[in-house]
N, C-alpha and C positions, 0 to 999 in steps of 0.2 A: 288862109291866114298864116303868115310866117310864124315860126317858133321863135320867141324872144329869149335871147341868151345873155346872161351876165358872166363875164370871164374874170376870174379872180386868181391872181398870181403875183408874187413880188418881183418876178423876173420880167423885165420889159421885153426881152426877146421872146419869151414864151407867150406872153399876153398877145404880142403882135402876130406870132405865127398861128396861134389858136384862133384868133379873131379873123385872120385872113382865110384860114381853111374853112371856118364856119360861114363866113360871108360869101364865099364862092358858091355856096348852095343857095339858090334863089328862094328856098323854102325856110331859110333861117335868117334871122336878123340879130346881130350883136347890138344890144341896146345900151351896153355900158361895160366898163372894166373897173377893177378895184385892185389895190396893191397889198391889202392886208385884211385880216378878219373884220376889223371894225368898219372899214369902208364897205366891205361886203354886206354887212348887216344893214348899213344905211342905204346902200344902193338897192338891196333887195326890197326894202320897205318903200323906197321912192319909185322904183322902176317896175316892180311887180313882174319879174321875168317868169317865163315858163320853165326854164331850166337854168341852173347855175353850175359852171365848171369851177372846181375848187382845188387849189394846192393845199398841202397840209402844213408845210413849214414856211411861216411868214412872220415878219416882225409885228410887234404891238399886240396881235392876237392870232393864234394859230388856226389852222383850218378846222380842226375838230371842235374847238370852242365856238367858232363861228357857225358851224353846222348846227350845233346844239342850240345856239341862240336863235338861228333862223327857223328851226323847227318849232320853237316855242312861240315866236312872234309872227312869222308869216310862212307857214310850211310850204316849201318849194322843193321839187326834185333836184338833188345835187349829184353831180358826177365828179368823183374825186380823181385826181391824178396822183399816182403813187410810184415810188421807186421799187424795182424788182429785187429787194433785199429782205432778209428776215425781219429787220426793224421796220422796213417799209410795209411789209405784210401786217405786222402788229398794229402799226398806226392806221393802216387802211381798215382793218377790222374794227378798230375803235371808232373810226369815222362812220362805218356802216351801222355800228351799234348806236351812234349818236343820231342817225336818221338819214345818212346818205343812201342813195338808191343803188348806185353802181360805181365802178372804178375802171380806170385805164392806166396802163403802165406809162410813166413819164420818162420817155427816152428821147433825148435831144437828137441823137444820131438818126433815129427813125424819121423824125420830123424833117431833118435836113436832107436825108438821102432818099427817103421813100415817101414823098408827100402824097402820092395818089393812094397808097395803101392806108396811110394814116387818115387822110381825108375821108375815105369811105367808111372806115371803122368809127371815127369820131362822129361823123354826121349821122350814121346809122344809130349809134348809141343815143345821141341827142333826140332824134325823132322818136325813138322807142320810149325813152324816158318821158318825153313830153306827152305822149299818148296816155301815160299812166296818171297824168296830172288831174284828170277828171275826178278821180276818187282818192287823190293823195291827201293824207291827213298826217299829223304829227304822230310818230311812233308812240304806242301806249305802254310798251314794256318799260320796267324800271330802269333797264340798262340804257335806255335812250337819253336819260337825264343824269344818271349817276352810275358809277361802277357797280357791277353785280358781285356780291360776295360769293366766293367759291362754295359749291354745294358740299354738305357734309356727307361722306359716303358711309353707308351702313356696312359694318363688317360682315361679310358673307364668305363661306368656303369657296376656294378657287374651283371653278368648274373643270371638268375633264376636257382634254384637247379636242375630242371629237364632238361635233354638234349634237345636241340632245333635243329631241322634239318635245315640246311642252304638252301637257294633257290638253285634249280638245275642250273648248268651251264655246258657248253660243257667241257668235259675233254680234256686235251692237247693231241696232237698227240704224240705217243711214239717214243723215239729214236730208240727203237727196239721193235717190237711186235711179240714175238715168236709164239703166237697162231694165228696171222694173223688178229686179231680183235682189232680195236682201242678201248680204254676205252670209255664207253658209258656215256650218261647224267645220273647223279645220284645225289640224295639228301642224302649225307652221314650223318649218325648219329654218326659215330665213326671212328677215325683213329687209327689203331693199328700197332705199329712198333716193330719188333723183331730183336735181334742182339746178337752177342757174341764177339769173338776176333776182336779187332779193333773197337768195338761198342762205347766205351765212346767218342772217338774223332769223329766218324761218326755221332752219335746222336747230338753232339754239333754243328757240321757243318750244319746239317739239321734243327734243332730246332731254331738256331739263325737267320735263314732266315724267320721265321714265324712272322707275325705282331701281336701286342698285342691284336687286335680284331679278331684273328683267330676264325672262327665261329663254329668249331667242337671240341668236346672233344677228347682227345688223351689218349691212354694207351701205356706204354713203357715196354718192357720186355728185360732186359739185363742180360746175365749170369754173376753173380757177387756175392761174399760172402755177408753174412748178415751184416757184419760190414761196408761194403762199400756203400750200396745203399743210405743211408741217406745223407752221405757226397756228393755223386754224384748228388743226387737230389738238394741239396743246391747249389752246384756249377752251375748246369744248370739254376737254378732259378735266380742266380745273372747275368748270361751271356745273358739270353734270354729275349725277350719282353713278351712272353707268361709266364704263371706261371707254375712252376714245383714243385712237392712235392712227397715224398715217400708215396705210397698208404697205407691207413689204412682201416681196416675192417669197412664197413658202409659208406665210402666216396661216394659222389655223382659225377657222370660225369658232367662236366660243359664246356661250350664253352671256348676255350682259356686256358684250364687247362690240363696239362699233368701229369698223375699219373704213377709213376715208381714202378714196382713190387718190393716188398722187397725181398732181398736176403734170401735164405733158405726157402722160402715159395712159395705158388702158388696163383696167382691172377685170379679171374673170374669176369665177369660182367653179370648183369641180365637185363631183358627188362625194368625195372623201372629206369635204370641208376645207380644202386647201385653196388659198388665194394665189392666183398667178398674175404677176405684173408684167406687162408687155410694153415694148417701145411704142410710142405714139405713131400712128400711121398718118403720113402727110396727106393722104387722100381723104382723111376724115376731118370734118370741120371742128369737131370737139375732141379734146384730149384732156381729161377723160370723157368718154361718151356713155351716156345712160343706156342707150340701145344695146351696146356691147355687153355691159354688165348684166342688164336684165335678160338678154338673150342667153348668156351662159347660165344664169340662174334657172331659166326655163328648161334648158337642156339637162341640167344636173339634178333639179329638185321637182320637176313635174308640177304637180298641183299643190305643193307644200310651200309656196312662196306668197308673202303678202308684200306687194309693191305699192309705193306711194310716190306720186308725182307732185312736186311742189312748184311754187312760183318760178317763172323763167321765160325768156323770149325764145321763139322758135318752136320746134316740134320734137326735139330729142326726147326719147322715151316712148314715143307713140308706137314705133315698130317693135321695140322690146316688150312693151305692154301687150301688143298683139300676140307675140309668141307666148307670153305668160298665160294669157287668156286661153289660147289654143291648148295649152297643157293643163288647164283647169285651175290655175292659180287666181288669186284675187288682186284687183288693182283699185286703189283709191286715188282720188284727185283732190287737190286743194280748191276751194270755191273761189269764184271770181272776186267777190267782195274783199277777201282777205289777202289776195295776191298783190304783189308789187307790179308784176307783169303777168297778165293772164294769157300766156302763150303756150307753154308746155302742157299745163293741165287742160287748157281748152282743146288742144289737139287730141288728147286722150278722150275727153268727153264727147267731142264731135264725132269721133270714130266709134262711138258706142262701146268703149272698152272699159269704162269706169263702173265698178260695182257700187261705189259710194262716193259722194262728194261731201267733204267736211270743211268747216272753217278751220283756219290754222290753229286757233287756240283749243280746238277740240281733238285734234289728231293724236296728240300724245296720250290723252286719256283713253281714246278708242283703241290705240295700239296696245296699251296695257291691258285693257279688258279682253281684247281679241286673242292675246297671246298667253293668258293665264292658263 
C-alpha cells in the first residue's frame, strides 16, 4: 500500500517540485496539497494522510501552529522543511517541540540542480516516518502544546576542570535486561548519549530531569546540520538545570556539563578529559557520528562509561557500543514503545549489547540514580 502524503507550502514552485519528486516513487501517493496552515489542518482531517511535509513560514497560519493543531486533532507524522540559518534552526526546534517528527533543509538550489540526491533523501525520510505511524501519538510533553519555562538552576560551586568520578552506587534494576545481567556498581567518569530522528525532543526530556549538581560529565551526539547544533545547545541550556553548550576543540569535560557535538564535524574525548573536534570525514554518513565518539570514550575511559542510545533511524552507535562493552562499560537503550524511530536502539538490542532498556521518561531518573 502506497504511503499517502500531504504537501504543505505557500510556494507553488516548491509544492510542485516536492509533489513531483514524491510521485516518482511508486510506493508514495501525493493525496493533496495546501498553501497555508489552515488548509493543512482541513486537508489532514479530510484526507487522513500517512505523512505531511510542512513549510514553517506561510500566510494565515504558520507551520508550527498548524503542527500543534494537527497533533491535537489528528496526530500525523510531520516532516518539516527548514532554512539552514540560526533562525531556521530555532523555528525547526520549535516545530519538533510541537510534534513534528523530523526535518529537511529547504534548499531550492539543491532541488533544481541535484534532483536525484534530493529525491533519494526525501523519499527515504517519508518512508521511514510513515513506518513510525503505527505507534504515532500526540506528544505528551508540556512543550508540545505550550512553551516550556526555563528551568531554575540551583547555585552550586563550579567544579574543577578535570573530570571527577562520582562515588559508586548500585545501578537501578532494568525495566528490561536483554543480556540477563543487571547493571553493575560503577563509578562512571562519563555519560555519552547518541541519537538521531526524534532526538531533539528525547534529549530535552532526558536532560531536563537531571539535577544541577549532576556529578558526571556528559557528551551528546545528535545527527543535525552544522547550522542547528549551536541553537539546539542554547535551547537545552535554557531549559535544563545542568549546563549545555556546543562543544569546541579543547573543551574540558566537567561534572554537570553536557557538551553537544557540533554538526558537520566529529567529536572525540581523551583520557585527560579534553574534547577534540575534528573535520567531518566525507566517507562517513553521519557528521557527527555516534560510533566515533563512543569509540573514543571506550579507548579513553575503559569500563567507566555509561552510554545511552536513543531514538533514531539506522544503526549508528552499535559498533561504538560494542567497543564500550568490550571495555566493560555499560550501554542502555531506549525502548521501542517510546521511540519515534526504533532503529538505533533496536540495532544495539539485537546485537545483545544493551545492559538495560528503559522508557524515555525513565532514563533521566535512572541516570541520576546510577551516577550518584
